[in-house]
Structure formats: C-alpha cells, structure tokens
N, C-alpha and C positions, 0 to 999 in steps of 0.2 A: 224901343232894342227887343230885342227876341237871344236869348242864352242857350244856347247848346248845352247838354249833359257837359261836356267835359267842360266848359266856362264854371254851370254849376257850380264843380267838382273844386277849381280851382279858387272860384268865390271862397265857396265853405272851408278851402286848406287858409286863405287868408285870415279870414275871419279868426279860426282857430289858433294862429300864431299871434293876432293882436288883442288875447282876451284869455290868454295863457300862462305860464310861466316855464322855459325851455330847461331852467335849472332844475326844476322838480319836477320835470316829465311832462310829457306832452300834450296831456290833459288836464295839469289842473291850474285851478282858476287864478288870475292876476291880482295880488289886494285890492284892487280897485274894483274889478267886476265881481269878487268875493262881494264884497260891499253894495254892490249893484243888487245882484242874486238876493239878499237876503231880503232888501226891502222889498222886491219881488214876489219873496214868500209873504211877505204881512198885506200885498196890496191889498188879495181877495178873502182876507179871514180877519178874524174878529178881537180874538183874542192875543195873538202873537204880536201884531202891534202895539199892544198896550203891556202887557209881560214885558218883564226882564230879558234882555236877551244878554247874551255872553260869549262873545267869538273865544273857541277855546284852544289856547295854544298846546294843547295835551290832551293827550284822550281824558285823562282824570284829574276835571278841574274841581277846585274845595269852595261850598259857599259856606263862608263863615260867617257866626251871630255872633254876637256877646247883648247880654242886658241884666240888669237888675231887679230880683223879684223885692216884693215888702218891702219895709220903709227903709232909705238910708243915711237923712238926715235925723240928728238929736243934738241936746245941748250942746254950744260955747262953750257954757262956765259951769265953775260947780259952785251949790249951794253959798259959798260965801264971798263971791263975784271971780276967784280964781278962775286962769283957764282950764278947762278940761283936760287933759289927756286921755288918748283913749286906748286901751287895751286891746290887743289883738283881734281878741277873743268876740270886740263889739265892731273891728272893721265889717263895713260892706263888701260883701262877696258877687262878683259878675258869675253870668252864668255862662259858661262856653258853650256850643254844641257846633258843629261840623255837618251838611249835608253835601252827597258832593253829584256831579254830574261826570258820569261814565260813558264816551262816547258808544252807541252802536248805527252799527254800519247799515242801512237804506238801499237800496237801487230804487230806479224808476227808467223805464224806457217809454218815450214818445218819439213821432217821427214826422214829417214833414216834406208832401207830396213833394213832385217838383214844383206844380204850375203856382203854388203857396211862396215856394222857394224865388223863383221868377218875378212875381210882385213884390215880395220883400225888397230881395235887391235892386230893382226896379226905384222904391220907396225912396235908398238910401237907408242906413244905419242898422244895418244888417247885427253887427255885433252884437249891437243892446237887444235884439231882438228875440238874438236866440238866448241870453241872458235872462231876458224878460220871459218867455217862453218855460224854460226849466225853471225856472224860482216859483213863475204862477203855479205850475203843472204839479211840487214839490211841498211848495205850501199849505193847501190845503188839505194831502193826504197827511203831513207834519204837524199839523192843530189836531186831526184827529187824532191823531197816534199819543201826543200830546195827554189829550185829554183823557183818553179812554183803554192805552195801553193799561194790560195786568199780564204777570205772569202767570201761564199755566193757559191759558186762553188756547182756543181753537184755531186763532186770526192768528196764523204767523207774524206778522206786524205786530201787532197788537200784544203778542206775550215778549216781545223782547224787553221789555222793563214795566215796571208800574208808573200808570199816567197820575193827572191830578186827583181824577175823582178816587183813587186805589190808596195815593197816600196822603186824601185829607185823613186829619185825627178826629175829623168832628162829623159825623155822619146823622142823618137823620132820615125817616123810615116812612109811608103813608100806608103800607100794608101790613095786614095782619091784624091782632085784637090789639096788641101793644103800641099802637101807635104813637106817631107824635103829630101828625094830623090828617085830618080825611079828606080826600081828592073827592070823595063822591057831598061832600058839605056844598052849602050852597055860597058860602064866600072865599073857597076856591077858586082860582090858583091865590087870592091873597094870603089865605090863612099857609101858605107854603112857603112864600114870602117871611112873614112874622115867624114863621119858625123856624126859619133860616138862620132869620137875625137874634131870636132867643137863643139860640146855639151857641154865636159867637162867645166867646172868652172875650167879656169885655174890654179888657186893657188892649185890646188889640184894636178898638174904636174909637180911634184918636179925632181924623177928618172924614165923615161919613158920604162926603161928595168922593173922597176919593176911590171908595169902596165901586163895588160892582156886581148887582143878579146878572149871572149872566145864565139867560131862560132859552127855553123851546116854543116856537112859535105856540104853540097853544096858550103856555103861562102868558108868557106877551097879549096874544090876543084875547084872553079870557080877561085877565087886570083890565083892558081896555075895555071891555061888555061890563065890567062890573062898576067902573066905574060912572058908563054912562048912564046907569041903571039908577046911579043914586042923584040924578037930577042936576046937578049941579052943575057952575060954567067951566069950569073945572073936567068934566065928565065929559061936556060938549067938545072938549077942543080935544081930549083924546082918542075920541071917536071918527070927530072931524078931519082935525092937524096931521095926523097921524106924524107928530114927534117926538119928543122925548119923554121918556117917562119915569116916573119918581117913589120908589116908598119911604117912608120916614127920612126923606136926605136924602138914599141912595139909588141912580141911575138904575134902571130897569132894561138891559140890553139883550135883543134878541141877539143869539148862536144861532146861523147855519145848521152849525155844524154839531149841536146837541141832536137834531134831527136823525145823523148816524146812528144814535146807541140801540146796543143790540137787542134782543126779545131778552139776552140773561140779565139785560142790566135794567132794562128799560129808560122811563121816563126821570131827566135828569133836570135839577137845576141847581145852581152855585153859587152862593156868595161869596167872595172873593177878593183882596186886593192886589192888584194886579202887577205892583214891583215886587209883591212875594210870591209866583209865579214865576219861575226862571228857568228857561231854555235856551241848548247853548248848541253850536256848529262848532264843528272842530274844522277848522281851517283851508284844509288842502282838501276842496270839494271838485270831483273831476269828474268832468264832462268828454265821453268818447262817442265814434261817430261810427255807423257800419251804411254801407250802402246797398241797398236792396234796387240792384237795377231792371230787374224786370218788373219790380212793381211800382217803378219809377217812384223811388221813395229815399227817403236816408234817415234812418233810424238814429237816435240820440241817446245813449246810454248813463245814467247820471247817477254819479255816486255822492253819498252824505254819510257821515257818522252824528249824530248828535245826541241828546237827553235832557230828559226834564226835570226837576224837581219843584218843591216850596223852599225856600228862608227858612221858614218856620213852619210847617205844617200843622203846627196847633192853633195857627192864625187862619184856618181854613175850614168851609161847611160845605156840603155836600147832600142835597137831596136828592134819594132814591125813592121818587114817590110809589111806583109799585112793589120796591122790595117788602118785605118783614123784616123784623128787625133781628139780629141773631139771636141766638139764644145766650143769657149772661150776660147782654149790652143791657 
C-alpha cells in the first residue's frame, strides 16, 4: 500500500494522540510511553542502564543518605554485671547529607523522511517506533552529558551542570611530576586500575562484584594485551574469546561514551558503584513535530529536563590520565 502525504500526516496525528496526554498539553508523553522512552534511552548506552534512575515528579528532587561513622557498639553491662545505661554523649550519631537533582532543560531535533515514514507505517507499531527513535537519539547524548558536564565549559550543553567526573570527590592524575600512576609504564593500563582501587575509601568497598571500572577502548584493549603477554590460560581467553574482564574481582567495562572526552579533559577511566550514580528525568517529556514539505520530511523536537548526581560523591573515583594534579592536592 502506498500512502500519500496527507495520509502520512493523518497517521502522524493519530500516533501523537495515542502517545500523549491531552490534559497536559498535546506534546507531553503519556506515562506508559514515558517509561518506554526511558527504556529506549538506556538501550544504546552502557552506564545509564546500570545507574540509578529517578523519575522526577518535581524540578528539584532530593537524594538523601544517612550513615554512621566510627564504632556504634559498646558494652551492654557494667563491670558489676548491672545493665549499662548510656549517657546521651555516648549515643551513636548518624550523618545526614542530601544531594539534589535540579532538572535542566535540553532539546533535540531529529527528522524522518517520508520514505522511512511509509515503511514504518506499513510495518505497524508506528507509535512505538516514534518513541524508541526519540529515546535512543537522546540517550547517547544524555550519557555523554552526565559523564562530562562541567559548568563553565565552552560546550553549551555540557556547561549546564557538573557531571559525574566533575562531582567525583576522588580524582587521580597521570600527568606531571606528582602523578598517581604513569601512563608510559610497561604495566599500563593495569596500573591505572590499581590506582583507582587504591584511591577508593575502603568503607565503600563491600561487594566488589557490584563495582565497575568504566574505561575507554584503549584501556580495555590494553588490559587484554597485558594479560596475553603473561602467557596464562586467562590471558589466552582474554585475547581470543573477548569475554568479560575482571581486575581484583571488579568487572572492567568498555564504555564507548568515554571516547567523546574533549582535549581539555583527555583520557578518562572511572571506578564506580552504579547504584551510587543517580540520574533523573522530569516526567513531562514533550515531543513536537514540524512538517518540512519541500524536503519531504517531518522534524521532531524533543524537550527533556534532566540532571545527574551521586548519592555519595565520596564513593567515586575518576582517573584523569593526561592531566596534572592541581597544585595543593
């Protein structure tokens, strides 16, 4: 069946009515389509599916944490066997802290040619195609933003906030004379993995399997080669099978988005607990369309409001491989 332009536009109108909520405005995604959109954002990314997602019902959402530092147990009886009654000064006091997600507005524009529209309409499930298209397109850029954002950046998108690299409380450096590891050593990149692990406050290291080394291709590939040179069965498997890598019980995960690091930041690797990495999207995601008849295409404008943070920035470590340690650190 061949669809005319008028029929295509009619199908587009019908699709938007089925994925949006009329009482919130013609372009706001319905709740079930919002959930599909979030899943699509995660589909082509590495960190977003593992990190903790929060649906933001307001533009500011608090991430609360509470914990105890130091010893909390004491003796229950006095030396004479009577029950000990603790004074208030002996009470264990929890530490409260709050980080916030503050939604920042971002836009994306994508387009579908009429020929592609016809193919998708003929296959059916056109509404799902629209939502998935927008989600996948936005997800990759949102992951880049969450990783590399830094206020004051020359990149307009990245300047909206500080991302996971900038907000990490623990940073190690591979440049300069006072470096934490040397990228030119024969044991690179294993030495950067060791340095990341050494820099993590050990009270956070409870279950190693839940942690992740997120690394660029150079480090993942270099670590495979390093294992191969040792002439072990493990090294042979790392070279020939391409399976998962581990360093001291922690998975080493290749994250393609780390390849987008700018020259100012240089090469980056991270040691993270995904549940500590928090990202959120305000629930009113909008999609609007504009018809470009002469170009035989329809443009779609996506608007989302999102933010990223840590539950506890002290439980994150970032290696800035090419940067020198700031004076005074």
